[in-house]
N, C-alpha and C positions, 0 to 999 in steps of 0.2 A: 961872643956868646955861642954856645954849642947848640946849633939848630937841630942836630940829630936828636939830642937829649930832649929838646922841646917837643918835637913832633912825636917821638915815642911816648913821652909823658902825656901829650894830648890824647893819643890813641888809648893809653891806659885809662885816663880819666873818662873818655867816652864810653869805654866798655864798663867801667866801674859804675857809672851812672845808669847805663841802660840794662845791665845784666840782672840786677836783683828782681826776683819774681814779684811783680806787682800787677796792677790792673791792665796796663798797656801790654805787658808781656802776655797776659792771659787772653786779651782781646786779639793780639796778633796770632797766637797759637790757634785760637778758636776759628779765626777767619781763614787761616791756612788750611785747616782741616775741612772747613765748610765750603770754602770758595776757591781754594787752590793757593799755591805758593806766591803767585804774582800779587794777589790781593793782600796776602799776609805781609809780604815784603813792603808793599807800598804803605801799608798801615804802619810798619816800623819806620819807614822813611819819614812819615809825618812826625813821628816822635823824635827822630834824629834832627829834623829841621827845628823843632822846638828846643832841643838841647843846644843846637847851634846858636839860636837867638840868645839863650842865657849865657852861653860861652862868650859870645861877642860882647854882651853887656859887661860881663865880669872882666874879660881880658883887656878891653879897651877903656874900662873905667867910665862908662857912660853914666855919670852921676845922676843926671836928671831922670833918666829912664829907670835906673835902679831904685831911686827914691819913689818914683811912681809905683813901681812894683811893691815896694815895702808899704806905701801908703794905702794901696788897694788890696793888701794881703787878705784881709777879712772877706772882702767881696769875692776875690778870686777863689778862696777856699770854699766859700758858699756855693759858687757856680760849679766849681770842679766836683765837689761832693755830690751835688744834685745831679750832675751829668753822669757820674759813676753809678749812682743808684738807678737812674733811668736806663742806662746801658745794661746794668745787671738784670733789671726786670725784663727788658726786651729779650736779652739773651736767654734767660730762664724759660721764657714763654715761647721762644722761637721753635718753629716746626722745621726740622732739617730737610724735609721733603718740599717745603714751600719756596726755598731759595730766596728768602728775604733777609735783609740785613737789620741792624739795630734800629734803623729809622723806618722800618716797614717797607722799604723799597726793594724791588727785585734786583738781585745781583747776578751779573754774568762775569766770570773771571776773565779779565782782559778788556772789558768795556771801559772806555775812558771815563765816563761819568761815575761808574762804580769805583774805579781806582782813585779818582779825585776825591770822592766822598770818604773813602777809606783813609787816605792820607790826611785830609782836613780834620777828621774827627779825632785822630790820635794827636795831631798837632794841637788841637784845642785842649785836649786833656792834659798834655804836657805843659802848655803855656799857662794854664790856670792852676798849676801846682807851685806855689811859692817856695815849697821845701826844696824843689829842684834848684832854684836860683841860689838859695842859701847853701845848698850842698856844693854847687859850683864855686861859690865864694870861698868856702873852707878849703876845697881841693886846690884852687888856684893860689890861695895864700900859702898852703904847704909847698906848692911847686915853686913859688917865688923864693921861699926860704931855702929850698934846696939849690935853686939856680944861683942864688947869691950874687946876681948881677942886676944892673939897672935895666928895667924893662924898656923895650923898643916896640914900635908899631909892627915892624917886620917879625919880631919874636912873638908878639901877640897873635899876628895873623897865622903864623906857622902853627902855634899851639891850638888855635881855633880849628884850623884845617885838620889837625890830628884828632881833636875831639869829635868832629863830625865824621871823619873817616873811621874812627873806632866804633862809634855808635852804629854807623851803616854796616860795618863788618859784623857786628853782633846780630843785627836784625837779619842780615843775609844768612848767617850761619844758623840762626834759630829757625827761620822759615824754611830753609833748605832741608834741614834735618827733619823738621815736622812734616814737610811736604812728602817725605818718603812714605809716611803712613797715610797720606791723603786718600789713595785709592783703596786702602784696606779697611777704611772706616765705614761701616754701614749705618743706616738711618737710626737704628736702635742705640748703637754706641754713641753716635753723634748727639742724640737726644739727651743721653746721660751726661756727656761732656758739656752740653749747653746748660744743663741744670747746675752742675758743679761750678762751672765758670760764672754763671749768672749770680749764684749765691756769693761766690768769692768777690766778684767785682762790686756787687752791691754792698758787701761787707766793708770793702775799702772805702766806699762812699760814706757809709755810716760812721766809720772810724774818723774820717776827715771832719764830718759835721760834729761828731762827739768831741773831738779835740777843739774845734772852734767854740763849742758851747762851754767847755771847761775854761778856756782862755777868757771868754767874755764874763763868766761868773767870777773868776778869780782876779 
């Protein structure tokens, strides 16, 4: 088995899953601008850990856990959609001069408790999105078809490591580039960014709940 192919494929999958502009990307960009690159990167790391969980479940074929995710897909979507709306409202109303995060708690870039909350919140948003799991399932199925060889635990572990590495690399690049503008953003611009980000994040939440409602009706 070509392990170089597997790790490169894993990295590509990690980037493909993380890169599309969605609520987590917006939250990481906003936190980087508001609280600094460390806070933004740790927020991305929480999402990368969530991606890692889904990658492990998919790669190692943890049937019981995957069935649990499928069985609770409706509840997860409901929780995830509500969280996104709540985040969006808090971001929209946030005063950039106040230094408080989405939970209303004061943030200091580099403070362990702030960084832990930053990572935990994006991990929760990622893990409550069943679409991410199904996306991984489709990508891994395509990878298996390309590899054309019998799967092994070592191959699965290498692929998962690649996925996490690719996801982490994306969040590092995103927050590093965004961090270059951190010192140049004043309170007025940050207030406008908060409003736009808040509306967008809440919009994602409404879309999730709308999709859930359509599925339940049909």
